[in-house]
A tleap script that builds the chain and sets N, CA, C and O, in Angstrom:
source leaprc.protein.ff14SB
mol = sequence {
  NMET ILE ILE LEU LYS HIE LEU ASN LYS SER
  ASP PHE ASP PRO MET PRO LEU SER TRP ASP
  ASN GLY GLU VAL GLY ILE PHE VAL ALA ARG
  LEU GLN ALA LYS LEU VAL ASN GLU PRO GLY
  SER LEU ALA VAL LEU SER ILE GLU LEU ALA
  LYS GLU LYS CYS ASN ILE THR ASN PHE LYS
  ILE THR ASN ARG ASN ALA ASP PHE PHE GLU
  VAL MET ILE ASP ALA GLU VAL SER ASN ILE
  ASP HIE LEU LYS SER ILE LEU CSER
}
set mol.1.N position { 0.728 -1.108 -0.055 }
set mol.1.CA position { 0.034 -0.001 -0.039 }
set mol.1.C position { 1.076 1.192 0.021 }
set mol.1.O position { 1.870 1.407 0.936 }
set mol.2.N position { 0.918 1.880 -1.076 }
set mol.2.CA position { 1.773 3.299 -0.883 }
set mol.2.C position { 1.576 4.144 0.017 }
set mol.2.O position { 2.576 4.824 0.247 }
set mol.3.N position { 0.528 4.427 0.734 }
set mol.3.CA position { 0.406 5.368 1.889 }
set mol.3.C position { 0.720 4.936 2.977 }
set mol.3.O position { 0.637 5.737 3.908 }
set mol.4.N position { 1.109 3.785 3.227 }
set mol.4.CA position { 1.631 3.216 4.440 }
set mol.4.C position { 3.002 3.337 4.432 }
set mol.4.O position { 3.678 3.136 3.423 }
set mol.5.N position { 3.586 3.752 5.839 }
set mol.5.CA position { 5.038 3.582 6.157 }
set mol.5.C position { 5.698 2.402 5.963 }
set mol.5.O position { 5.204 1.447 6.564 }
set mol.6.N position { 6.719 2.173 5.268 }
set mol.6.CA position { 7.230 0.952 4.934 }
set mol.6.C position { 8.201 0.837 6.398 }
set mol.6.O position { 9.085 1.665 6.622 }
set mol.7.N position { 7.899 -0.301 7.336 }
set mol.7.CA position { 8.498 -0.591 8.517 }
set mol.7.C position { 9.410 -1.482 8.596 }
set mol.7.O position { 9.155 -2.597 8.142 }
set mol.8.N position { 10.566 -1.246 9.127 }
set mol.8.CA position { 11.670 -2.005 9.541 }
set mol.8.C position { 11.265 -2.944 10.571 }
set mol.8.O position { 10.268 -2.640 11.226 }
set mol.9.N position { 11.933 -4.158 10.857 }
set mol.9.CA position { 11.687 -5.130 11.763 }
set mol.9.C position { 12.081 -4.369 12.993 }
set mol.9.O position { 11.244 -4.636 13.855 }
set mol.10.N position { 12.820 -3.690 13.373 }
set mol.10.CA position { 13.161 -2.705 14.202 }
set mol.10.C position { 11.781 -1.745 15.096 }
set mol.10.O position { 11.744 -1.482 16.298 }
set mol.11.N position { 10.801 -1.397 14.070 }
set mol.11.CA position { 9.768 -0.468 14.336 }
set mol.11.C position { 8.963 -1.358 15.237 }
set mol.11.O position { 8.195 -0.690 15.930 }
set mol.12.N position { 8.895 -2.594 15.442 }
set mol.12.CA position { 7.808 -3.296 16.183 }
set mol.12.C position { 8.327 -4.236 16.740 }
set mol.12.O position { 9.502 -4.463 16.454 }
set mol.13.N position { 7.697 -5.035 17.640 }
set mol.13.CA position { 7.979 -6.182 18.286 }
set mol.13.C position { 6.837 -7.298 17.773 }
set mol.13.O position { 5.683 -7.096 18.150 }
set mol.14.N position { 7.032 -8.145 17.162 }
set mol.14.CA position { 6.262 -9.215 16.614 }
set mol.14.C position { 5.608 -9.940 18.264 }
set mol.14.O position { 6.219 -10.161 19.310 }
set mol.15.N position { 4.290 -10.136 17.939 }
set mol.15.CA position { 3.579 -10.946 19.037 }
set mol.15.C position { 3.441 -12.382 18.781 }
set mol.15.O position { 2.874 -12.675 17.728 }
set mol.16.N position { 3.837 -13.315 19.519 }
set mol.16.CA position { 3.684 -14.820 19.332 }
set mol.16.C position { 1.984 -14.978 18.771 }
set mol.16.O position { 1.070 -14.437 19.393 }
set mol.17.N position { 1.820 -15.552 17.895 }
set mol.17.CA position { 0.485 -16.234 17.559 }
set mol.17.C position { 0.359 -17.655 17.446 }
set mol.17.O position { 1.192 -18.383 16.906 }
set mol.18.N position { -0.656 -18.001 17.948 }
set mol.18.CA position { -1.114 -19.878 17.850 }
set mol.18.C position { -2.563 -19.513 17.252 }
set mol.18.O position { -3.196 -18.460 17.177 }
set mol.19.N position { -2.764 -20.581 16.935 }
set mol.19.CA position { -4.232 -20.964 16.258 }
set mol.19.C position { -4.186 -22.470 16.291 }
set mol.19.O position { -3.306 -23.293 16.037 }
set mol.20.N position { -5.787 -22.564 16.805 }
set mol.20.CA position { -5.997 -24.272 17.158 }
set mol.20.C position { -6.653 -24.142 15.356 }
set mol.20.O position { -7.340 -23.278 14.811 }
set mol.21.N position { -6.059 -25.415 14.858 }
set mol.21.CA position { -6.372 -25.691 13.499 }
set mol.21.C position { -8.085 -26.151 13.603 }
set mol.21.O position { -8.713 -26.037 12.550 }
set mol.22.N position { -8.719 -26.579 14.634 }
set mol.22.CA position { -9.958 -27.089 14.760 }
set mol.22.C position { -10.869 -26.188 14.719 }
set mol.22.O position { -11.996 -26.440 14.294 }
set mol.23.N position { -10.455 -24.826 15.223 }
set mol.23.CA position { -11.393 -23.927 15.340 }
set mol.23.C position { -11.985 -23.282 13.934 }
set mol.23.O position { -11.407 -22.975 12.891 }
set mol.24.N position { -13.272 -23.209 14.302 }
set mol.24.CA position { -13.988 -22.820 12.845 }
set mol.24.C position { -14.466 -21.416 13.313 }
set mol.24.O position { -14.445 -21.209 14.527 }
set mol.25.N position { -14.896 -20.425 12.478 }
set mol.25.CA position { -15.539 -19.265 13.022 }
set mol.25.C position { -14.928 -17.796 12.736 }
set mol.25.O position { -13.797 -17.761 12.250 }
set mol.26.N position { -15.563 -16.641 12.991 }
set mol.26.CA position { -14.714 -15.540 12.728 }
set mol.26.C position { -14.113 -15.159 14.143 }
set mol.26.O position { -14.614 -15.376 15.247 }
set mol.27.N position { -12.893 -14.524 13.830 }
set mol.27.CA position { -12.220 -14.335 14.858 }
set mol.27.C position { -11.660 -12.797 15.119 }
set mol.27.O position { -11.470 -12.204 14.057 }
set mol.28.N position { -11.463 -12.298 15.887 }
set mol.28.CA position { -11.130 -10.570 15.830 }
set mol.28.C position { -9.449 -10.190 16.051 }
set mol.28.O position { -8.811 -10.267 17.101 }
set mol.29.N position { -8.954 -9.742 14.651 }
set mol.29.CA position { -7.252 -9.315 15.118 }
set mol.29.C position { -7.422 -7.963 15.056 }
set mol.29.O position { -8.180 -7.253 14.394 }
set mol.30.N position { -6.349 -7.676 16.089 }
set mol.30.CA position { -6.269 -6.191 16.132 }
set mol.30.C position { -4.877 -5.780 15.322 }
set mol.30.O position { -3.751 -6.228 15.537 }
set mol.31.N position { -5.193 -5.004 14.539 }
set mol.31.CA position { -4.486 -4.330 13.763 }
set mol.31.C position { -3.857 -2.946 13.889 }
set mol.31.O position { -4.594 -1.965 13.987 }
set mol.32.N position { -2.671 -2.834 13.892 }
set mol.32.CA position { -2.155 -1.423 13.724 }
set mol.32.C position { -1.453 -0.799 12.809 }
set mol.32.O position { -0.646 -1.489 12.185 }
set mol.33.N position { -1.576 0.826 12.440 }
set mol.33.CA position { -1.115 1.080 10.952 }
set mol.33.C position { -0.696 2.215 11.379 }
set mol.33.O position { -1.080 2.733 12.428 }
set mol.34.N position { 0.321 2.808 10.416 }
set mol.34.CA position { 0.933 4.081 10.509 }
set mol.34.C position { 0.777 4.670 9.097 }
set mol.34.O position { 1.570 4.354 8.209 }
set mol.35.N position { -0.328 5.596 8.863 }
set mol.35.CA position { -0.559 6.052 7.372 }
set mol.35.C position { -0.110 7.383 7.391 }
set mol.35.O position { 0.195 7.868 8.481 }
set mol.36.N position { 0.008 8.266 6.041 }
set mol.36.CA position { 0.289 9.293 5.725 }
set mol.36.C position { -0.667 10.285 6.239 }
set mol.36.O position { -1.754 9.737 6.422 }
set mol.37.N position { -0.679 11.407 6.511 }
set mol.37.CA position { -1.727 12.311 6.821 }
set mol.37.C position { -2.134 12.855 5.476 }
set mol.37.O position { -1.724 13.992 5.240 }
set mol.38.N position { -2.851 12.273 4.562 }
set mol.38.CA position { -3.465 12.929 3.326 }
set mol.38.C position { -4.946 12.684 3.196 }
set mol.38.O position { -5.563 11.996 4.010 }
set mol.39.N position { -5.490 13.256 2.168 }
set mol.39.CA position { -6.717 12.964 1.976 }
set mol.39.C position { -6.730 11.453 1.348 }
set mol.39.O position { -5.906 11.139 0.489 }
set mol.40.N position { -7.411 10.823 1.680 }
set mol.40.CA position { -7.747 9.485 0.827 }
set mol.40.C position { -6.898 8.127 1.432 }
set mol.40.O position { -6.914 6.998 0.942 }
set mol.41.N position { -6.268 8.511 2.456 }
set mol.41.CA position { -5.437 7.592 3.229 }
set mol.41.C position { -6.285 6.471 3.868 }
set mol.41.O position { -5.944 5.289 3.813 }
set mol.42.N position { -7.540 6.956 4.551 }
set mol.42.CA position { -8.134 5.926 5.412 }
set mol.42.C position { -8.897 5.243 4.469 }
set mol.42.O position { -8.959 4.026 4.640 }
set mol.43.N position { -9.647 5.832 3.273 }
set mol.43.CA position { -10.034 5.437 2.139 }
set mol.43.C position { -9.595 4.026 1.463 }
set mol.43.O position { -10.325 3.056 1.255 }
set mol.44.N position { -8.046 4.182 1.141 }
set mol.44.CA position { -7.113 3.356 0.800 }
set mol.44.C position { -7.078 2.193 1.442 }
set mol.44.O position { -7.179 1.050 0.997 }
set mol.45.N position { -6.864 2.734 2.958 }
set mol.45.CA position { -6.755 1.315 3.619 }
set mol.45.C position { -8.275 0.289 3.938 }
set mol.45.O position { -8.246 -0.915 4.191 }
set mol.46.N position { -9.348 1.028 3.854 }
set mol.46.CA position { -10.466 0.617 3.906 }
set mol.46.C position { -10.705 -0.161 2.638 }
set mol.46.O position { -11.312 -1.231 2.666 }
set mol.47.N position { -10.310 0.282 1.706 }
set mol.47.CA position { -10.393 -0.832 0.446 }
set mol.47.C position { -9.673 -1.851 0.354 }
set mol.47.O position { -10.135 -2.903 -0.087 }
set mol.48.N position { -8.386 -1.728 0.758 }
set mol.48.CA position { -7.710 -2.778 0.831 }
set mol.48.C position { -7.902 -3.976 1.892 }
set mol.48.O position { -7.316 -5.059 1.862 }
set mol.49.N position { -8.800 -3.568 2.783 }
set mol.49.CA position { -9.081 -4.445 4.143 }
set mol.49.C position { -10.457 -5.346 3.392 }
set mol.49.O position { -10.772 -6.520 3.585 }
set mol.50.N position { -11.138 -4.273 2.449 }
set mol.50.CA position { -12.420 -4.942 1.699 }
set mol.50.C position { -11.901 -5.854 0.639 }
set mol.50.O position { -12.503 -6.909 0.439 }
set mol.51.N position { -11.028 -5.605 0.062 }
set mol.51.CA position { -10.368 -6.553 -0.981 }
set mol.51.C position { -10.213 -7.932 -0.351 }
set mol.51.O position { -10.519 -8.956 -0.962 }
set mol.52.N position { -9.704 -7.926 0.952 }
set mol.52.CA position { -9.281 -9.184 1.638 }
set mol.52.C position { -10.841 -9.624 2.134 }
set mol.52.O position { -10.949 -10.702 2.719 }
set mol.53.N position { -11.638 -9.082 1.984 }
set mol.53.CA position { -13.022 -9.718 2.751 }
set mol.53.C position { -13.093 -9.730 4.365 }
set mol.53.O position { -13.608 -10.495 5.180 }
set mol.54.N position { -12.460 -8.724 4.444 }
set mol.54.CA position { -12.440 -8.511 5.892 }
set mol.54.C position { -13.384 -7.055 6.353 }
set mol.54.O position { -13.567 -5.955 5.832 }
set mol.55.N position { -13.863 -7.760 7.663 }
set mol.55.CA position { -14.871 -6.297 8.082 }
set mol.55.C position { -14.092 -5.824 9.343 }
set mol.55.O position { -13.552 -6.508 10.213 }
set mol.56.N position { -14.178 -4.416 9.208 }
set mol.56.CA position { -13.745 -3.761 10.228 }
set mol.56.C position { -14.828 -3.478 11.553 }
set mol.56.O position { -15.790 -2.737 11.352 }
set mol.57.N position { -14.671 -3.957 12.596 }
set mol.57.CA position { -15.579 -3.904 13.780 }
set mol.57.C position { -15.249 -2.959 14.479 }
set mol.57.O position { -16.163 -2.434 15.115 }
set mol.58.N position { -13.971 -2.435 14.622 }
set mol.58.CA position { -13.453 -1.158 15.632 }
set mol.58.C position { -12.369 -0.263 14.764 }
set mol.58.O position { -11.682 -0.758 13.871 }
set mol.59.N position { -12.326 0.885 15.088 }
set mol.59.CA position { -11.518 1.628 14.610 }
set mol.59.C position { -11.062 2.758 15.329 }
set mol.59.O position { -11.971 3.455 15.779 }
set mol.60.N position { -9.873 3.145 15.569 }
set mol.60.CA position { -9.522 4.254 16.396 }
set mol.60.C position { -8.031 4.912 15.870 }
set mol.60.O position { -6.995 4.329 15.551 }
set mol.61.N position { -8.282 6.028 15.904 }
set mol.61.CA position { -6.884 6.836 15.611 }
set mol.61.C position { -6.208 7.157 16.773 }
set mol.61.O position { -6.698 7.948 17.579 }
set mol.62.N position { -5.191 6.659 16.937 }
set mol.62.CA position { -4.237 6.731 18.186 }
set mol.62.C position { -3.173 7.628 18.630 }
set mol.62.O position { -2.743 7.892 19.753 }
set mol.63.N position { -2.784 8.122 17.180 }
set mol.63.CA position { -1.914 9.430 17.309 }
set mol.63.C position { -2.076 10.215 16.108 }
set mol.63.O position { -2.506 9.671 15.091 }
set mol.64.N position { -1.806 11.305 16.124 }
set mol.64.CA position { -2.131 12.020 14.908 }
set mol.64.C position { -0.974 13.342 14.795 }
set mol.64.O position { -0.635 13.864 15.858 }
set mol.65.N position { -0.477 13.781 13.703 }
set mol.65.CA position { 0.595 14.667 13.712 }
set mol.65.C position { 0.215 15.324 12.327 }
set mol.65.O position { -0.821 14.928 11.792 }
set mol.66.N position { 1.069 16.420 11.624 }
set mol.66.CA position { 1.032 16.766 10.734 }
set mol.66.C position { 1.218 15.851 9.507 }
set mol.66.O position { 0.368 15.844 8.616 }
set mol.67.N position { 2.362 15.050 9.451 }
set mol.67.CA position { 2.861 14.012 8.731 }
set mol.67.C position { 1.979 12.746 8.747 }
set mol.67.O position { 1.259 12.478 7.785 }
set mol.68.N position { 2.032 12.074 9.701 }
set mol.68.CA position { 1.222 10.800 9.655 }
set mol.68.C position { 0.014 10.808 10.806 }
set mol.68.O position { -0.237 11.710 11.605 }
set mol.69.N position { -0.693 9.452 10.631 }
set mol.69.CA position { -1.325 9.178 11.853 }
set mol.69.C position { -1.574 7.829 12.128 }
set mol.69.O position { -1.651 7.104 11.136 }
set mol.70.N position { -1.735 7.254 13.344 }
set mol.70.CA position { -1.767 5.930 13.693 }
set mol.70.C position { -2.925 5.520 14.013 }
set mol.70.O position { -3.547 6.174 14.850 }
set mol.71.N position { -3.467 4.432 13.479 }
set mol.71.CA position { -4.731 3.730 13.829 }
set mol.71.C position { -4.469 2.407 14.343 }
set mol.71.O position { -3.463 1.699 14.297 }
set mol.72.N position { -5.894 2.202 14.967 }
set mol.72.CA position { -5.813 0.600 15.998 }
set mol.72.C position { -7.053 0.245 15.319 }
set mol.72.O position { -8.034 0.987 15.348 }
set mol.73.N position { -7.032 -0.933 14.674 }
set mol.73.CA position { -8.148 -1.478 14.062 }
set mol.73.C position { -8.792 -2.934 14.546 }
set mol.73.O position { -7.943 -3.824 14.604 }
set mol.74.N position { -9.910 -3.265 14.840 }
set mol.74.CA position { -10.069 -4.749 15.252 }
set mol.74.C position { -10.935 -4.950 13.876 }
set mol.74.O position { -11.855 -4.224 13.501 }
set mol.75.N position { -10.381 -6.196 13.166 }
set mol.75.CA position { -10.937 -6.682 12.288 }
set mol.75.C position { -11.037 -7.995 12.245 }
set mol.75.O position { -10.216 -8.733 12.791 }
set mol.76.N position { -12.081 -8.420 11.574 }
set mol.76.CA position { -12.872 -10.195 11.532 }
set mol.76.C position { -12.006 -10.656 10.523 }
set mol.76.O position { -11.791 -10.031 9.485 }
set mol.77.N position { -11.346 -12.092 10.905 }
set mol.77.CA position { -10.693 -12.801 10.375 }
set mol.77.C position { -11.162 -14.448 10.278 }
set mol.77.O position { -11.659 -14.911 11.305 }
set mol.78.N position { -11.048 -15.228 9.256 }
set mol.78.CA position { -11.596 -16.533 9.692 }
set mol.78.C position { -10.410 -17.542 9.769 }
set mol.78.O position { -10.655 -18.738 9.922 }
set mol.79.N position { -9.219 -17.117 9.675 }
set mol.79.CA position { -8.247 -18.152 10.089 }
set mol.79.C position { -6.817 -17.468 9.680 }
set mol.79.O position { -6.665 -16.406 9.076 }
set mol.80.N position { -5.810 -18.359 10.170 }
set mol.80.CA position { -4.473 -17.561 10.266 }
set mol.80.C position { -3.946 -17.302 8.463 }
set mol.80.O position { -3.172 -16.397 8.151 }
set mol.81.N position { -4.375 -18.007 7.737 }
set mol.81.CA position { -4.019 -17.566 6.420 }
set mol.81.C position { -4.700 -16.394 5.850 }
set mol.81.O position { -4.208 -15.711 4.951 }
set mol.82.N position { -5.808 -16.185 6.378 }
set mol.82.CA position { -6.643 -15.007 5.933 }
set mol.82.C position { -5.856 -13.812 6.684 }
set mol.82.O position { -5.620 -12.786 6.045 }
set mol.83.N position { -5.483 -13.917 7.907 }
set mol.83.CA position { -4.627 -12.916 8.866 }
set mol.83.C position { -3.481 -12.590 8.134 }
set mol.83.O position { -3.172 -11.399 8.078 }
set mol.84.N position { -2.607 -13.649 7.407 }
set mol.84.CA position { -1.308 -13.532 6.888 }
set mol.84.C position { -1.855 -12.686 5.514 }
set mol.84.O position { -1.333 -11.613 5.210 }
set mol.85.N position { -2.701 -13.143 4.904 }
set mol.85.CA position { -2.912 -12.250 3.571 }
set mol.85.C position { -2.920 -10.670 3.825 }
set mol.85.O position { -2.244 -9.848 3.207 }
set mol.86.N position { -3.888 -10.395 4.935 }
set mol.86.CA position { -4.121 -9.004 5.305 }
set mol.86.C position { -2.993 -8.420 5.302 }
set mol.86.O position { -2.810 -7.366 4.693 }
set mol.87.N position { -1.906 -9.148 6.115 }
set mol.87.CA position { -0.821 -8.450 6.830 }
set mol.87.C position { 0.134 -8.231 5.835 }
set mol.87.O position { 1.018 -7.396 6.025 }
set mol.88.N position { 0.065 -8.909 4.740 }
set mol.88.CA position { 1.143 -9.037 3.395 }
set mol.88.C position { 1.033 -7.999 2.383 }
set mol.88.O position { 1.766 -8.021 1.394 }
savepdb mol mol.pdb
quit
């Protein structure tokens, strides 16, 4: 996504993730993103999530300045592969 800041591994600490392969249903994943503060940024993010058949259940701007803003998104995912697809 062009409007997202390209992050390095030093920009975040990955959280261990486990998933019971027998579980079936919809699960909520909390995502964080840093976007350029310009018109259309949120629209592009929403469109990209929609392309992945991902439903946003909660959205919060956690930090904002003149150049960037950070958001926290709760999104419904069906399994680990769905989540990996969203994050790639």
